[in-house]
C-alpha positions as a Markdown table, in Angstrom:
| # | Residue | x | y | z |
|---|---|---|---|---|
| 1 | Met | 31.0 | -16.7 | 18.3 |
| 2 | Asn | 27.7 | -16.3 | 20.1 |
| 3 | Leu | 28.5 | -12.7 | 21.0 |
| 4 | Leu | 29.4 | -11.9 | 17.4 |
| 5 | Asn | 26.0 | -13.3 | 16.3 |
| 6 | Ser | 24.2 | -11.3 | 18.9 |
| 7 | Val | 25.9 | -8.1 | 18.0 |
| 8 | Ser | 25.3 | -8.7 | 14.3 |
| 9 | Thr | 21.6 | -9.4 | 15.0 |
| 10 | Phe | 21.4 | -6.3 | 17.1 |
| 11 | Leu | 22.9 | -4.1 | 14.3 |
| 12 | Val | 20.6 | -5.6 | 11.7 |
| 13 | Leu | 17.6 | -4.9 | 13.9 |
| 14 | Cys | 18.8 | -1.3 | 14.5 |
| 15 | Leu | 19.2 | -0.7 | 10.8 |
| 16 | Leu | 15.7 | -2.1 | 10.1 |
| 17 | Ser | 14.3 | 0.1 | 12.8 |
| 18 | Leu | 16.0 | 3.2 | 11.3 |
| 19 | Thr | 14.8 | 2.2 | 7.8 |
| 20 | Ala | 11.2 | 1.7 | 9.2 |
| 21 | Gln | 11.3 | 5.1 | 10.9 |
| 22 | Ala | 12.7 | 6.9 | 7.9 |
| 23 | Glu | 10.2 | 5.2 | 5.4 |
| 24 | Gln | 7.2 | 5.7 | 7.7 |
| 25 | Ser | 7.8 | 9.5 | 7.6 |
| 26 | Val | 8.3 | 9.4 | 3.8 |
| 27 | Ile | 4.6 | 9.0 | 2.9 |
| 28 | Pro | 2.3 | 10.9 | 5.3 |
| 29 | Met | -0.2 | 9.0 | 7.4 |
| 30 | Phe | -3.8 | 10.2 | 7.2 |
| 31 | Pro | -3.8 | 12.5 | 10.3 |
| 32 | Arg | -6.7 | 10.8 | 12.1 |
| 33 | Gly | -5.5 | 7.3 | 12.2 |
| 34 | Glu | -3.7 | 4.8 | 14.4 |
| 35 | Ile | -1.2 | 2.3 | 13.0 |
| 36 | Gln | -2.3 | -1.3 | 13.7 |
| 37 | Tyr | 0.8 | -2.9 | 12.3 |
| 38 | Gln | 3.6 | -2.4 | 9.8 |
| 39 | Glu | 5.4 | -5.1 | 7.9 |
| 40 | Leu | 8.5 | -5.1 | 5.7 |
| 41 | Leu | 8.8 | -7.6 | 2.9 |
| 42 | Thr | 12.4 | -7.6 | 1.8 |
| 43 | Gly | 13.6 | -8.2 | -1.7 |
| 44 | Gly | 11.6 | -9.9 | -4.3 |
| 45 | Glu | 9.1 | -8.6 | -6.8 |
| 46 | His | 5.8 | -6.9 | -5.7 |
| 47 | Ala | 2.7 | -6.3 | -7.7 |
| 48 | Phe | 0.8 | -3.0 | -7.8 |
| 49 | Leu | -2.6 | -3.4 | -9.4 |
| 50 | Leu | -3.4 | -1.0 | -12.2 |
| 51 | Ser | -6.9 | -2.4 | -12.8 |
| 52 | Thr | -9.9 | -3.7 | -10.9 |
| 53 | Pro | -9.6 | -7.4 | -10.0 |
| 54 | Lys | -12.3 | -9.5 | -11.6 |
| 55 | Arg | -13.6 | -13.0 | -11.4 |
| 56 | Ile | -13.5 | -14.9 | -14.7 |
| 57 | Ser | -14.3 | -18.6 | -14.7 |
| 58 | Asn | -14.0 | -18.8 | -11.0 |
| 59 | Ala | -10.4 | -17.4 | -11.1 |
| 60 | Leu | -9.1 | -14.0 | -10.1 |
| 61 | Ser | -8.1 | -12.0 | -13.2 |
| 62 | Ile | -5.9 | -8.9 | -13.2 |
| 63 | Glu | -5.9 | -7.0 | -16.5 |
| 64 | Ser | -3.0 | -4.7 | -15.6 |
| 65 | Glu | -0.3 | -4.6 | -12.9 |
| 66 | Gln | 3.2 | -3.2 | -12.4 |
| 67 | Arg | 5.7 | -5.5 | -10.8 |
| 68 | Val | 8.4 | -3.7 | -8.8 |
| 69 | Lys | 11.6 | -5.2 | -7.3 |
| 70 | Gly | 12.6 | -4.0 | -3.9 |
| 71 | Asp | 11.5 | -3.9 | -0.2 |
| 72 | Arg | 7.8 | -3.4 | 0.3 |
| 73 | Arg | 6.4 | -1.7 | 3.4 |
| 74 | Asn | 2.8 | -2.4 | 4.2 |
| 75 | Ile | 1.0 | -0.4 | 6.9 |
| 76 | Leu | -2.5 | -1.0 | 8.2 |
| 77 | Phe | -4.1 | 1.8 | 10.1 |
| 78 | Arg | -7.5 | 2.3 | 11.6 |
| 79 | Ile | -9.1 | 5.7 | 11.1 |
| 80 | Asp | -10.4 | 7.4 | 14.3 |
| 81 | Glu | -14.0 | 8.2 | 14.9 |
| 82 | Gly | -15.1 | 11.4 | 13.2 |
| 83 | Ala | -13.2 | 10.6 | 10.0 |
| 84 | Asn | -13.9 | 8.0 | 7.3 |
| 85 | Ser | -12.4 | 6.0 | 4.6 |
| 86 | Glu | -13.6 | 8.3 | 1.9 |
| 87 | Lys | -11.9 | 11.3 | 3.5 |
| 88 | Ala | -8.7 | 9.3 | 3.8 |
| 89 | Phe | -9.0 | 8.4 | 0.0 |
| 90 | Arg | -9.4 | 12.1 | -0.8 |
| 91 | Phe | -6.4 | 13.0 | 1.4 |
| 92 | Tyr | -4.2 | 10.6 | -0.7 |
| 93 | Gln | -5.7 | 11.8 | -4.0 |
| 94 | Arg | -4.5 | 15.3 | -3.1 |
| 95 | Tyr | -1.1 | 13.8 | -2.1 |
| 96 | Phe | -0.8 | 12.1 | -5.5 |
| 97 | Ser | -1.7 | 15.3 | -7.3 |
| 98 | Gln | 0.9 | 17.3 | -5.4 |
| 99 | His | 3.8 | 14.8 | -5.3 |
| 100 | Gly | 3.4 | 12.4 | -8.2 |
| 101 | Glu | 1.0 | 10.7 | -10.6 |
| 102 | Ala | -2.0 | 8.4 | -9.9 |
| 103 | Leu | -1.9 | 5.7 | -12.5 |
| 104 | Tyr | -5.2 | 4.0 | -11.5 |
| 105 | Gln | -8.0 | 4.7 | -9.1 |
| 106 | Cys | -11.4 | 3.4 | -8.4 |
| 107 | Glu | -14.2 | 4.1 | -6.0 |
| 108 | Gln | -16.9 | 2.0 | -4.4 |
| 109 | Arg | -18.4 | -0.8 | -6.6 |
| 110 | Ala | -16.1 | 0.2 | -9.5 |
| 111 | Cys | -13.3 | -1.4 | -7.4 |
| 112 | Gly | -14.9 | -4.8 | -7.7 |
| 113 | Asn | -15.3 | -7.3 | -4.9 |
| 114 | Ser | -14.0 | -6.2 | -1.5 |
| 115 | Asn | -13.3 | -9.9 | -0.7 |
| 116 | Tyr | -10.7 | -10.1 | -3.4 |
| 117 | Trp | -8.9 | -7.0 | -2.1 |
| 118 | Ala | -9.0 | -8.2 | 1.5 |
| 119 | Asn | -8.2 | -11.8 | 1.1 |
| 120 | Arg | -6.5 | -12.5 | -2.2 |
| 121 | Ile | -4.6 | -9.3 | -2.9 |
| 122 | Phe | -3.6 | -7.9 | 0.6 |
| 123 | Gly | -4.1 | -11.0 | 2.7 |
| 124 | Glu | -5.7 | -8.9 | 5.4 |
| 125 | Arg | -9.2 | -10.0 | 6.6 |
| 126 | Lys | -9.8 | -6.7 | 8.5 |
| 127 | Leu | -10.2 | -5.1 | 5.1 |
| 128 | Leu | -13.3 | -7.1 | 4.2 |
| 129 | Gly | -16.3 | -4.8 | 3.9 |
| 130 | Arg | -19.1 | -3.8 | 1.6 |
| 131 | Asp | -18.2 | -3.2 | -2.1 |
| 132 | Ser | -19.9 | 0.3 | -1.8 |
| 133 | Asn | -17.5 | 1.4 | 0.9 |
| 134 | Gln | -14.0 | 0.9 | -0.7 |
| 135 | Tyr | -11.5 | 3.1 | -2.5 |
| 136 | Tyr | -8.2 | 2.4 | -4.2 |
| 137 | Ile | -5.5 | 4.6 | -5.7 |
| 138 | Val | -2.0 | 3.6 | -7.0 |
| 139 | Gly | 0.9 | 5.4 | -8.7 |
| 140 | Lys | 4.3 | 7.0 | -8.3 |
| 141 | Val | 5.2 | 9.7 | -5.9 |
| 142 | Ala | 8.4 | 11.8 | -5.4 |
| 143 | Val | 9.8 | 12.4 | -1.9 |
| 144 | Gly | 12.8 | 14.7 | -2.3 |
| 145 | Ser | 15.0 | 13.0 | -4.9 |
| 146 | Asp | 13.5 | 9.5 | -4.2 |
| 147 | Met | 10.6 | 7.9 | -6.1 |
| 148 | Tyr | 8.2 | 5.4 | -4.7 |
| 149 | Trp | 5.4 | 3.2 | -5.9 |
| 150 | Leu | 2.4 | 3.8 | -3.6 |
| 151 | Ser | -0.9 | 2.1 | -3.3 |
| 152 | Val | -3.7 | 3.1 | -0.9 |
| 153 | Tyr | -6.8 | 1.0 | -0.2 |
| 154 | Ser | -9.4 | 2.4 | 2.2 |
| 155 | Val | -12.6 | 0.6 | 3.3 |
| 156 | Val | -15.3 | 0.4 | 5.9 |
| 157 | Asn | -15.2 | -3.2 | 7.1 |
| 158 | Gly | -18.0 | -5.4 | 8.2 |
| 159 | Arg | -17.7 | -4.2 | 11.8 |
| 160 | Lys | -18.1 | -0.6 | 10.6 |
| 161 | Gln | -14.4 | 0.2 | 11.2 |
| 162 | His | -12.6 | 2.4 | 8.8 |
| 163 | Phe | -9.2 | 1.1 | 7.7 |
| 164 | Val | -6.4 | 2.2 | 5.3 |
| 165 | Tyr | -3.9 | -0.2 | 3.8 |
| 166 | Leu | -0.8 | 1.6 | 2.5 |
| 167 | Ser | 2.0 | -0.1 | 0.5 |
| 168 | Thr | 5.2 | 1.4 | -0.8 |
| 169 | Val | 8.3 | 0.3 | -2.7 |
| 170 | Gln | 11.1 | 2.7 | -3.3 |
| 171 | Ile | 12.1 | 2.8 | -7.0 |
| 172 | Pro | 15.8 | 2.3 | -7.5 |
| 173 | Ala | 17.6 | 5.4 | -9.0 |
| 174 | Ser | 18.8 | 3.2 | -11.9 |
| 175 | Ser | 15.2 | 2.3 | -12.9 |
| 176 | Ser | 13.8 | 3.9 | -16.0 |
| 177 | Ser | 10.8 | 6.2 | -15.4 |
| 178 | Thr | 9.2 | 4.8 | -18.5 |
| 179 | Asp | 8.6 | 1.3 | -17.2 |
| 180 | Ser | 5.5 | -0.1 | -18.9 |
| 181 | Pro | 2.9 | -1.9 | -16.8 |
| 182 | Ala | 2.7 | -5.7 | -17.0 |
| 183 | Gln | -0.4 | -7.0 | -18.8 |
């Protein structure tokens, strides 16, 4: 029985590895970056923000978001010297215009408080930076016959490091393309 569990675990890990490799190549990485980590959140429902998070009565308020069921892949990568978070943002703006539709985007202070994005939304303290050095874009993109929700948050953090946080969820083929955002 132990051997069967080991073989099953090995096969599951191989499948996850193949899925990770396949999905990593689905959405292009900004060419001048190094992956810090990837995580796969399987199943469940994941929120994609379609508005700037705001503080109202000491609570985080989100005016508009889209909840998507499926596996979510989050990738944090650090941008090499000579590039910056704004260039990465422009790279993904072009990607959206060529392969899909951006449903919401903001730049710098219009994105609100960097602390909210880093700690409350993404749970990644490396993303904490100045409000004037952040960019966010979210929407749907097509890769071949597959559709994905994609969000990209880029920032210069407090240590003057440039980071990009990428999140994707594949949209099931049976989903309607006219899903309305949750309010």
